[in-house]
C-alpha positions, -999 to 999 in steps of 0.1 A, spaced: 297 -14 -401 298 -42 -377 266 -67 -387 250 -79 -354 248 -110 -344 209 -116 -331 196 -152 -319 161 -157 -314 137 -186 -307 110 -197 -338 80 -210 -326 75 -240 -347 49 -223 -374 62 -187 -376 79 -175 -409 114 -180 -412 136 -150 -423 175 -140 -434 196 -117 -424 182 -94 -448 147 -89 -436 131 -107 -461 103 -132 -449 89 -166 -464 62 -181 -453 67 -216 -443 60 -248 -457 28 -264 -466 26 -302 -453 -3 -312 -467 -2 -346 -478 31 -357 -459 31 -389 -472 25 -383 -511 52 -354 -514 78 -382 -498 61 -403 -520 67 -381 -550 100 -370 -538 113 -403 -533 108 -410 -570 120 -371 -577 152 -381 -568 152 -414 -579 149 -410 -612 170 -374 -606 197 -394 -599 199 -422 -630 195 -395 -655 226 -376 -639 244 -407 -643 234 -412 -680 241 -375 -689 277 -381 -674 282 -411 -699 265 -384 -729 293 -365 -720 321 -385 -712 314 -404 -754 316 -364 -764 347 -359 -752 363 -392 -755 351 -381 -801 368 -353 -797 408 -373 -785 430 -368 -813 440 -404 -815 479 -413 -822 481 -436 -853 499 -471 -853 529 -454 -865 534 -430 -845 520 -461 -810 549 -479 -827 577 -451 -831 569 -437 -795 572 -474 -777 607 -479 -795 618 -451 -777 608 -463 -744 623 -494 -745 654 -476 -756 650 -455 -728 645 -483 -706 670 -501 -715 700 -477 -717 689 -469 -681 690 -509 -672 730 -506 -683 736 -480 -665 718 -493 -636 738 -525 -637 770 -511 -645 767 -487 -610 753 -519 -591 785 -543 -604 810 -512 -594 791 -510 -560 799 -546 -556 839 -550 -571 842 -512 -546 831 -528 -517 847 -562 -521 879 -543 -524 870 -524 -499 861 -552 -475 885 -580 -491 854 -605 -487 848 -630 -515 813 -628 -527 
């Protein structure tokens, strides 16, 4: 069945209802200034509590990390350096070949 869309204008102090027909009482507006002050304080302190909670979670996650030993770190560094040097040599060789080929085709001196 299709849901019917009903547009009804409510008075300022009329009870609110959702689409299912349940009625909610309007919010009490006694001592607005007092509630705003408490709400602002609660939001301010809740913000910093959430930040503190995130830092605690971050610390507990960092404790779970399996950090490599110094020996493993040096072995990985050696592997990276060998691969970088190998690609450097390959790239320089390709560049030198391209320069030689360009000189051969154009007959120019570089």
